[in-house]
KOLROMAR-778028 format. One record per residue (C-alpha): residue number from 1; residue in three letters; x, y, z. Coordinates in nm, 4 decimals, decimal comma, m for minus. Layout:
<pts>
NUM_ALA_X_Y_Z
...
</pts>
This chain:
<pts>
1_MET_m1,8735_m0,6147_m2,5940
2_PRO_m1,9451_m0,3455_m2,3332
3_ILE_m1,9494_m0,4142_m1,9610
4_LYS_m2,2982_m0,4847_m1,8306
5_PRO_m2,4699_m0,1912_m1,6595
6_LEU_m2,4282_m0,1856_m1,2835
7_THR_m2,7990_m0,2450_m1,2247
8_ALA_m2,7948_m0,5548_m1,4450
9_ILE_m2,4972_m0,7000_m1,2607
10_LEU_m2,6500_m0,6390_m0,9191
11_ALA_m2,9846_m0,7799_m1,0271
12_THR_m2,8282_m1,1160_m1,1100
13_THR_m2,5936_m1,1388_m0,8132
14_THR_m2,6504_m1,2350_m0,4540
15_LEU_m2,4579_m1,0211_m0,2087
16_ALA_m2,3092_m1,2024_0,0881
17_ALA_m2,3125_m1,0542_0,4349
18_VAL_m1,9630_m0,9265_0,5103
19_ALA_m1,8052_m0,9552_0,8520
20_PRO_m1,5630_m0,6789_0,9522
21_VAL_m1,3111_m0,9305_1,0872
22_THR_m1,1958_m1,1900_0,8375
23_SER_m0,8951_m1,3732_0,7005
24_LEU_m0,8015_m1,4036_0,3377
25_LEU_m0,6083_m1,7210_0,4123
26_ALA_m0,9180_m1,8802_0,5641
27_ASN_m1,1131_m1,8829_0,2365
28_GLU_m1,0439_m2,0102_m0,1113
29_SER_m1,0102_m1,7486_m0,3816
30_GLU_m1,2992_m1,7070_m0,6238
31_TRP_m1,0798_m1,7153_m0,9362
32_GLU_m0,7054_m1,7612_m0,9850
33_ASP_m0,5083_m1,7507_m1,3098
34_GLU_m0,1410_m1,6666_m1,2786
35_SER_m0,0981_m1,6212_m1,6531
36_LEU_m0,3594_m1,3434_m1,6498
37_ASN_m0,2544_m1,1826_m1,3189
38_VAL_m0,5905_m1,2767_m1,1716
39_PHE_m0,6614_m1,3531_m0,8086
40_ILE_m1,0128_m1,2620_m0,7017
41_PRO_m1,0624_m1,3032_m0,3257
42_HIS_m1,3498_m1,4980_m0,1794
43_GLU_m1,6653_m1,2854_m0,1475
44_ASN_m1,6368_m1,2885_0,2337
45_ASP_m1,2919_m1,1319_0,2078
46_ARG_m1,3655_m0,8274_m0,0041
47_LEU_m1,4877_m0,5850_0,2628
48_MET_m1,3266_m0,5111_0,5995
49_ALA_m1,3339_m0,2423_0,8680
50_LEU_m1,0703_0,0233_0,9319
51_ARG_m1,1002_0,2735_1,2176
52_VAL_m0,9151_0,6047_1,1852
53_ALA_m0,8580_0,8880_1,4304
54_ALA_m0,6332_1,1927_1,4503
55_VAL_m0,5046_1,4384_1,7098
56_TYR_m0,2591_1,7277_1,6905
57_ASN_m0,0847_1,9884_1,9017
58_ASP_0,1290_2,2922_1,8240
59_ASP_0,3959_2,0920_1,6451
60_GLU_0,2767_1,7465_1,5390
61_ILE_m0,0137_1,5414_1,4117
62_GLN_m0,0851_1,1793_1,4978
63_ILE_m0,2892_0,9442_1,2798
64_ARG_m0,4215_0,6330_1,4540
65_TYR_m0,5450_0,3095_1,3016
66_GLU_m0,7361_0,0131_1,4349
67_PHE_m0,7603_m0,2698_1,1856
68_PRO_m0,9235_m0,5949_1,3047
69_THR_m0,7845_m0,9118_1,1492
70_ASP_m0,7687_m1,2762_1,2512
71_ASN_m0,4482_m1,3300_1,0594
72_PRO_m0,1925_m1,0547_1,1226
73_SER_0,1400_m1,0742_0,9402
74_TRP_0,4582_m0,9090_1,0587
75_TYR_0,6521_m1,1425_0,8295
76_HIS_0,7925_m1,0471_0,4918
77_GLN_1,0417_m1,1987_0,2490
78_TYR_1,3108_m1,4417_0,3678
79_TRP_1,6147_m1,6299_0,2430
80_ILE_1,5924_m2,0044_0,3139
81_TYR_1,8928_m2,2330_0,2725
82_GLU_1,7857_m2,5186_0,0461
83_GLY_1,9987_m2,7552_m0,1564
84_GLY_2,3140_m2,5575_m0,0882
85_GLU_2,1617_m2,2265_m0,2079
86_TRP_1,9785_m1,9338_m0,0528
87_VAL_1,6272_m1,9296_m0,2005
88_ARG_1,3939_m1,6337_m0,1600
89_TYR_1,0455_m1,6943_m0,0168
90_GLY_0,7651_m1,4423_0,0047
91_SER_0,5936_m1,2697_m0,2864
92_GLY_0,3618_m0,9729_m0,3134
93_ALA_0,2335_m1,0818_m0,6512
94_GLN_m0,0653_m1,2964_m0,7447
95_GLY_m0,2769_m1,2557_m0,4344
96_GLN_m0,1839_m1,4049_m0,0997
97_ASP_0,1529_m1,5622_m0,0361
98_PRO_0,1097_m1,9395_0,0171
99_HIS_0,3403_m1,9374_0,3205
100_GLY_0,2003_m1,6177_0,4728
101_LEU_0,5304_m1,4350_0,4189
102_TYR_0,4160_m1,0881_0,3238
103_GLU_0,3675_m0,7980_0,5617
104_ASP_0,0455_m0,6209_0,6526
105_ARG_0,0429_m0,2573_0,5445
106_ILE_m0,1800_0,0472_0,5958
107_SER_m0,1367_0,3419_0,3602
108_MET_m0,2749_0,6939_0,3441
109_LEU_m0,2754_0,9210_0,0397
110_LEU_m0,2942_1,2864_0,1460
111_ASP_m0,3598_1,6026_m0,0573
112_ASP_m0,4116_1,9691_0,0211
113_GLY_m0,6310_2,0446_m0,2804
114_SER_m0,3445_2,0683_m0,5280
115_VAL_m0,4417_1,7538_m0,7218
116_GLU_m0,7728_1,8280_m0,8896
117_GLY_m1,0093_1,5323_m0,8841
118_PHE_m0,8496_1,3460_m0,5962
119_GLU_m1,1339_1,4587_m0,3689
120_HIS_m1,3749_1,2773_m0,6016
121_TYR_m1,1852_0,9632_m0,6969
122_GLY_m0,9145_0,9045_m0,4369
123_GLY_m0,6713_0,6292_m0,5208
124_TYR_m0,8449_0,5497_m0,8497
125_MET_m0,6573_0,8489_m0,9939
126_THR_m0,3317_0,6585_m0,9448
127_ALA_m0,4399_0,3231_m1,0971
128_HIS_m0,3703_0,2923_m1,4691
129_GLU_m0,3613_0,0406_m1,7497
130_GLY_m0,0207_m0,1225_m1,7843
131_MET_0,0572_m0,1211_m1,4111
132_ARG_0,2293_m0,4219_m1,2593
133_THR_0,0080_m0,7187_m1,1650
134_LEU_m0,2854_m0,5971_m1,3750
135_SER_m0,3935_m0,8248_m1,6583
136_SER_m0,2828_m0,5392_m1,8867
137_ALA_0,0631_m0,5157_m1,7226
138_VAL_0,3345_m0,3895_m1,9566
139_ASP_0,6245_m0,6236_m2,0241
140_SER_0,9280_m0,5420_m1,8102
141_SER_1,1512_m0,5065_m2,1174
142_GLU_0,9369_m0,2179_m2,2434
143_VAL_0,9652_m0,0345_m1,9113
144_GLN_1,3404_m0,0941_m1,8885
145_ALA_1,3818_0,0548_m2,2353
146_HIS_1,1861_0,3692_m2,1457
147_PRO_1,4208_0,6716_m2,1254
148_VAL_1,2784_0,7948_m1,7935
149_LEU_1,1180_0,5021_m1,6104
150_GLY_1,3800_0,2507_m1,7165
151_GLU_1,7037_0,4281_m1,7994
152_GLU_1,6737_0,7162_m1,5498
153_LEU_1,4763_0,5628_m1,2600
154_GLY_1,5985_0,2059_m1,3121
155_ARG_1,2473_0,0591_m1,3003
156_SER_1,1150_m0,2551_m1,4654
157_ASP_0,7433_m0,2096_m1,3968
158_VAL_0,4759_0,0587_m1,3939
159_ARG_0,3420_0,1767_m1,0593
160_LYS_0,1115_0,4513_m0,9343
161_TYR_0,1199_0,7855_m1,1138
162_LEU_m0,0948_1,0954_m1,1546
163_PRO_m0,2669_1,1368_m1,4931
164_GLY_m0,1523_1,4997_m1,5136
165_THR_0,2082_1,3845_m1,5504
166_ARG_0,1287_1,2288_m1,8890
167_ASP_0,1147_1,4207_m2,2160
168_ALA_m0,2472_1,3332_m2,2987
169_GLU_m0,6026_1,4054_m2,1970
170_SER_m0,6594_1,2859_m1,8402
171_GLY_m0,8635_0,9779_m1,9280
172_GLU_m0,6241_0,8820_m2,2073
173_ALA_m0,3081_0,8972_m1,9963
174_SER_m0,0610_0,6261_m2,0915
175_TRP_0,2242_0,4932_m1,8824
176_ASP_0,4896_0,5823_m2,1423
177_THR_0,3887_0,9365_m2,2488
178_LEU_0,5547_1,1376_m1,9724
179_ARG_0,5598_1,5123_m1,9899
180_ALA_0,8942_1,6883_m2,0222
181_GLU_1,1208_1,6823_m1,7185
182_GLU_1,0844_2,0568_m1,6606
183_GLU_0,7043_2,0288_m1,6646
184_ILE_0,7040_1,7510_m1,4035
185_GLN_0,9516_1,9461_m1,1921
186_ALA_0,7243_2,2507_m1,2050
187_MET_0,4293_2,0344_m1,0968
188_GLN_0,6290_1,9047_m0,8013
189_GLU_0,7365_2,2534_m0,6959
190_ALA_0,3716_2,3631_m0,7131
191_GLY_0,2698_2,0765_m0,4826
192_HIS_0,0917_1,8779_m0,7533
193_PHE_0,1668_1,5402_m0,5953
194_LEU_0,0094_1,3105_m0,3383
195_ASP_0,1765_1,2584_m0,0017
196_LEU_0,1887_0,8843_0,0765
197_TRP_0,2278_0,7506_0,4313
198_GLN_0,2964_0,3763_0,4292
199_TRP_0,2978_0,1891_0,7575
200_ARG_0,4725_m0,1438_0,7015
201_ALA_0,4435_m0,4190_0,9624
202_HIS_0,7857_m0,5656_0,8763
203_ARG_0,9854_m0,3206_0,6646
204_SER_0,9448_m0,0138_0,8884
205_HIS_0,7511_m0,0769_1,2122
206_PRO_1,0181_m0,2783_1,4009
207_VAL_1,2549_0,0210_1,3889
208_GLY_0,9779_0,2621_1,4936
209_TYR_0,8817_0,4304_1,1657
210_ALA_0,6410_0,4391_0,8743
211_ASP_0,7745_0,4870_0,5217
212_ASN_0,7297_0,8351_0,3737
213_ASN_0,6690_0,8371_m0,0044
214_TYR_0,4815_1,0396_m0,2663
215_VAL_0,3065_0,9908_m0,6010
216_LEU_0,3870_1,2086_m0,9010
217_HIS_0,4966_1,0498_m1,2307
218_TYR_0,5730_0,7321_m1,0346
219_ARG_0,5422_0,6136_m0,6767
220_LEU_0,8600_0,7686_m0,5394
221_ASN_1,0538_0,7652_m0,2137
222_SER_1,0787_1,0871_m0,0174
223_GLU_1,4188_1,2464_0,0337
224_GLY_1,6569_1,0619_0,2653
225_ARG_1,7514_0,7093_0,3638
226_GLY_1,4695_0,4573_0,3865
227_PRO_1,3986_0,2183_0,6755
228_PHE_1,4927_m0,0943_0,4786
229_THR_1,7220_m0,2285_0,2104
230_ASP_1,8056_m0,5735_0,0748
231_ASN_2,0021_m0,8250_0,2780
232_TRP_2,2034_m0,9543_m0,0152
233_ASP_2,5627_m0,9483_m0,1391
234_SER_2,5207_m0,9644_m0,5166
235_ASP_2,8922_m1,0238_m0,5799
236_ALA_2,9117_m1,3224_m0,3467
237_GLU_2,5518_m1,4322_m0,4185
238_GLN_2,4725_m1,4740_m0,0507
239_PRO_2,3113_m1,2745_0,2344
240_ALA_2,5119_m0,9774_0,3545
241_TRP_2,4059_m0,9974_0,7210
242_MET_2,3033_m1,2506_0,9823
243_TYR_2,1887_m1,2292_1,3441
244_ASP_2,4455_m1,1339_1,6084
245_PRO_2,4393_m1,4336_1,8467
246_GLU_2,5804_m1,2267_2,1318
247_GLN_2,2757_m0,9980_2,1235
248_THR_2,0009_m1,2293_2,0011
249_GLY_2,1177_m1,5759_2,1021
250_ILE_2,0686_m1,6962_1,7421
251_THR_2,2382_m1,6768_1,4043
252_HIS_1,9269_m1,7593_1,1994
253_LEU_1,5573_m1,8494_1,2102
254_GLU_1,4072_m2,1938_1,1473
255_ARG_1,2007_m2,2774_0,8389
256_ASP_0,9395_m2,4980_1,0080
257_ARG_0,8721_m2,2428_1,2777
258_LEU_0,8560_m1,9648_1,0190
259_PHE_0,6063_m2,1497_0,7997
260_ALA_0,3963_m2,2153_1,1121
261_GLN_0,4091_m1,8399_1,1853
262_GLY_0,5588_m1,9264_1,5188
263_TYR_0,7570_m1,6075_1,5721
264_SER_0,5766_m1,3493_1,7849
265_GLN_0,6154_m0,9708_1,7843
266_ASP_0,8613_m1,0170_2,0717
267_ASP_1,0859_m1,2498_1,8690
268_TRP_1,3555_m1,1614_1,6164
269_TYR_1,1369_m1,2107_1,3081
270_TYR_1,3225_m0,9147_1,1483
271_LEU_1,6907_m0,8265_1,1056
272_SER_1,8136_m0,4742_1,1747
273_GLU_2,1492_m0,3004_1,1883
274_ASP_2,1656_m0,3033_1,5688
275_ILE_2,1295_m0,6834_1,5999
276_ALA_2,3288_m0,7930_1,2946
277_VAL_2,6820_m0,8967_1,2088
278_PRO_2,8338_m0,9609_0,8654
279_PHE_2,7284_m1,2916_0,7111
280_ASP_2,9696_m1,5780_0,7774
281_PRO_2,9933_m1,8011_0,4671
282_GLU_3,2198_m2,0447_0,6553
283_ARG_2,9511_m2,1321_0,9052
284_ASP_2,8012_m2,4797_0,8627
285_TRP_2,4646_m2,3635_0,7287
286_GLN_2,1972_m2,6320_0,7417
287_GLU_1,8966_m2,7135_0,5246
288_GLY_1,6071_m2,4931_0,6364
289_ASP_1,8128_m2,2161_0,7974
290_VAL_1,6428_m1,8774_0,7460
291_LEU_1,7540_m1,5135_0,7269
292_PRO_1,5291_m1,2122_0,6555
293_GLN_1,5609_m1,0827_0,3006
294_ARG_1,5122_m0,7228_0,4163
295_PHE_1,7668_m0,5402_0,6313
296_LEU_1,6209_m0,2689_0,8550
297_ARG_1,7937_0,0516_0,9557
298_GLU_1,7324_0,3957_1,1034
299_PRO_1,5853_0,6198_0,8309
300_ASP_1,6692_0,9873_0,7942
301_GLY_1,5569_1,2983_0,6103
302_SER_1,1992_1,3326_0,4949
303_ARG_1,1745_0,9582_0,4435
304_GLY_1,2257_0,9100_0,8156
305_ALA_0,9788_1,1799_0,9232
306_ILE_0,6908_0,9545_1,0349
307_ARG_0,7342_0,7746_1,3667
308_ALA_0,5343_0,4576_1,4333
309_ALA_0,4240_0,2941_1,7592
310_GLY_0,1788_0,0283_1,8706
311_GLY_0,1307_m0,3267_1,7484
312_TYR_m0,1129_m0,6140_1,7176
313_GLU_m0,3253_m0,6513_2,0302
314_ASP_m0,6664_m0,8004_2,1143
315_GLY_m0,7449_m0,9042_1,7579
316_ALA_m0,6463_m0,5827_1,5806
317_TRP_m0,3538_m0,3756_1,4639
318_ARG_m0,3489_m0,0648_1,6856
319_ILE_m0,1048_0,1785_1,5285
320_ARG_m0,0030_0,5403_1,5960
321_LEU_0,1812_0,7464_1,3308
322_THR_0,3262_1,0839_1,4285
323_ARG_0,4761_1,3530_1,2043
324_SER_0,5448_1,7256_1,2213
325_LEU_0,2642_1,9524_1,1034
326_GLU_0,5138_2,1276_0,8812
327_ALA_0,6176_1,9272_0,5759
328_PRO_0,9626_1,7740_0,6352
329_ASN_1,0306_1,8510_0,2696
330_PRO_0,7765_2,0529_0,0660
331_LEU_0,8820_1,8690_m0,2514
332_ASP_0,7537_1,5344_m0,1223
333_SER_0,5234_1,6028_0,1752
334_LYS_0,2270_1,8249_0,2630
335_THR_0,2136_2,0841_0,5404
336_LEU_m0,0921_2,0570_0,7680
337_SER_m0,2479_2,3598_0,9381
338_GLU_m0,5130_2,4118_1,2029
339_GLY_m0,8515_2,5071_1,0621
340_GLU_m0,7814_2,3494_0,7228
341_THR_m0,9361_2,0436_0,5578
342_TYR_m0,7468_1,7860_0,3510
343_ASP_m0,8397_1,4973_0,1242
344_VAL_m0,7257_1,1487_0,2212
345_ALA_m0,7760_0,7926_0,0997
346_PHE_m0,6685_0,4719_0,2717
347_ALA_m0,5574_0,1276_0,1602
348_VAL_m0,4929_m0,1906_0,3561
349_HIS_m0,2787_m0,4862_0,2554
350_ALA_m0,3748_m0,7769_0,4776
351_ASN_m0,3336_m1,1499_0,5129
352_ALA_m0,0050_m1,1903_0,3236
353_SER_m0,1114_m1,0003_0,0103
354_GLY_0,0849_m0,7333_m0,1758
355_ALA_0,0871_m0,5226_m0,4949
356_ARG_m0,2692_m0,4464_m0,6177
357_TRP_m0,4335_m0,7052_m0,3895
358_HIS_m0,5403_m0,4559_m0,1289
359_LEU_m0,8593_m0,3059_0,0097
360_VAL_m0,9282_0,0638_m0,0453
361_SER_m1,1486_0,3349_0,1020
362_HIS_m1,3513_0,6015_m0,0697
363_PRO_m1,1852_0,9448_m0,0458
364_GLN_m1,2459_1,1151_0,2889
365_THR_m1,1830_1,4568_0,4355
366_LEU_m0,9474_1,5167_0,7288
367_GLY_m1,0026_1,8414_0,9174
368_LEU_m0,7736_1,9869_1,1827
369_GLY_m1,0300_2,1222_1,4243
370_VAL_m1,2916_2,1302_1,1471
371_GLU_m1,6057_1,9566_1,2705
372_GLU_m1,7586_1,9169_0,9235
373_ALA_m1,4794_1,6832_0,8101
374_ASP_m1,5262_1,3064_0,7855
375_ILE_m1,2273_1,2562_1,0154
376_VAL_m1,1897_1,5295_1,2759
377_ALA_m0,8428_1,5799_1,4175
378_SER_m0,8808_1,7199_1,7695
379_ARG_m0,6378_1,9658_1,9184
380_VAL_m0,4839_1,8506_2,2468
381_GLU_m0,2358_1,9774_2,4981
382_GLY_0,0509_1,7568_2,5991
383_PRO_0,1755_1,4246_2,4575
384_LEU_m0,0266_1,2949_2,1636
385_ASP_0,0162_0,9314_2,2674
386_GLN_m0,1912_0,9933_2,5798
387_ALA_m0,4770_1,1794_2,4110
388_ASP_m0,8307_1,0457_2,3862
389_VAL_m0,9575_1,0281_2,0283
390_GLU_m1,2805_1,0248_1,8317
391_TRP_m1,2839_0,7255_1,5968
392_THR_m1,4240_0,7225_1,2442
393_GLU_m1,5121_0,3772_1,1144
394_LEU_m1,4555_0,3213_0,7447
395_GLN_m1,5007_0,0213_0,5210
396_VAL_m1,2253_m0,0786_0,2821
397_TYR_m1,3081_m0,2943_m0,0177
398_TYR_m1,1440_m0,4865_m0,3012
399_PRO_m1,1338_m0,2565_m0,6098
400_GLY_m1,0622_m0,5231_m0,8706
401_GLN_m0,8934_m0,3968_m1,1877
402_THR_m1,0802_m0,0663_m1,2060
403_THR_m0,8418_0,1832_m1,3667
404_TRP_m0,8530_0,5541_m1,4453
405_GLN_m0,8722_0,4716_m1,8163
406_TRP_m1,1693_0,2383_m1,7666
407_LEU_m1,3572_0,5020_m1,5664
408_HIS_m1,3129_0,7395_m1,8624
409_GLY_m1,3812_0,4762_m2,1259
410_ALA_m1,6861_0,3988_m2,3345
411_GLU_m1,7428_0,0707_m2,1497
412_HIS_m1,8187_0,2632_m1,8308
413_ALA_m2,1786_0,3851_m1,8180
414_GLY_m2,0729_0,6754_m1,5950
415_GLN_m1,8121_0,8011_m1,8409
416_PRO_m1,9809_1,1366_m1,9242
417_ALA_m2,0199_1,2311_m1,5574
418_VAL_m1,6603_1,1306_m1,4817
419_GLN_m1,5219_1,3286_m1,7753
420_THR_m1,7057_1,6439_m1,6725
421_GLY_m1,6285_1,6000_m1,3040
422_GLU_m1,9972_1,6088_m1,2174
423_ILE_m1,9810_1,3165_m0,9742
424_GLY_m1,7312_1,1395_m0,7553
425_ILE_m1,7287_0,7852_m0,6325
426_ARG_m1,9010_0,8886_m0,3085
427_ASP_m2,1923_1,0239_m0,5104
428_ILE_m2,2836_0,6746_m0,6282
429_HIS_m2,5887_0,5723_m0,4278
430_LEU_m2,4812_0,2152_m0,3627
431_SER_m2,3614_0,0298_m0,0583
432_LEU_m1,9955_m0,0619_m0,0442
433_GLU_m2,0983_m0,4277_m0,0613
434_GLU_m2,2583_m0,3541_m0,3990
435_ILE_m1,9580_m0,1564_m0,5210
436_ALA_m1,7241_m0,4392_m0,4193
437_ARG_m1,9423_m0,6856_m0,6071
438_PHE_m1,9512_m0,4600_m0,9123
439_ALA_m1,5705_m0,4234_m0,9122
440_VAL_m1,5306_m0,8011_m0,9224
441_GLU_m1,7819_m0,8452_m1,2045
442_VAL_m1,6096_m0,5711_m1,4039
443_GLU_m1,2752_m0,7432_m1,3501
444_ARG_m1,4164_m1,0751_m1,4687
445_GLN_m1,5685_m0,9295_m1,7822
446_ARG_m1,2642_m0,7192_m1,8699
447_VAL_m1,0235_m1,0089_m1,8326
448_GLU_m1,2459_m1,2385_m2,0355
449_GLN_m1,2752_m0,9800_m2,3128
450_GLN_m0,9006_m0,9183_m2,3198
451_ASN_m0,8409_m1,2899_m2,3600
</pts>
């Protein structure tokens, strides 16, 4: 049975007014089914505001964000001592974490025109059937058995990828039909990838960085050491690090205070290499003792190219990301030049939600000194941190389970226009409230049909 036309869905649905400041944890979800990977947020939580600005000088560019939220999270995953064992808490799957233990995140996909179609469809180009946490998610055993994704990359799930990296027509791209290694390498050398800047409230921000990644045949880490790793000794089956009491005054956090979100930005809610000592298994660990599951460190190489500053203040995340104009590594990052325009798309993970439970923007243009762009980066003299900026206010919305394959499929009424490239998502003459509503109704119908 085909999906109802958009006009039919909107005609039978009442659209709620959407406030720009909201909290996913404050409202019940509309539909949850763990067996189907379904968690549809409450209708008041499917549209939020994100403000973006940019400035640059001779050497660097700075992207700024303001994201209002009533429920900021700088927490992530933790080990809690229970029943004589260290049990992991915090999950990015199945909507919001019940204990609020998942970090807020703001991401930007960036392209210089090398990825055809990204200017029309933004992040939808990277969302495909079979990806983790979709109702169509591929079984982990299939991914592990794949010669590239499993055996070479060591992955157990499918994540973002570009359709051009698959040996099929664009709309028929399948997770397992990768092009030959030399073809993908040639694409990378030609710049046919998306630069991905990920600001992470827990896994990168405390050490002063965002995480530099890119999307090609998978969502991949840029060259160099990342800002986080696991705090776990797999041989001893225990944490590898604990807090240095001489520097922090503590050896661990407390479960009750953690669950009450009682650790502020000025507390040691994270564990990093400069405040840690090796884990002491002989210490008399007590029920409810807590250690962070992620271990933070100074990144290097291209992966450590994006500096982060700011924090949560006056009801909003206020973040500044700074990177060189020149790509730190042309195989995983894009060079930015004055007078040029670039395509960008944003995503926000908020209120203890991870994986696909994010809010996304339509694709936008970013121009360095180009007034016609959606987001105009202004040239300044002197330190970028002190520059005044011109803000662009965007709305980010819940995209449901809309995939690249569905957009090209017979169930989508706009299939012919998508296949020919005649229209992009910004050409749809609907409000974002209507598009958010449509995405949810499509998700409902698709899941019901699949099951």
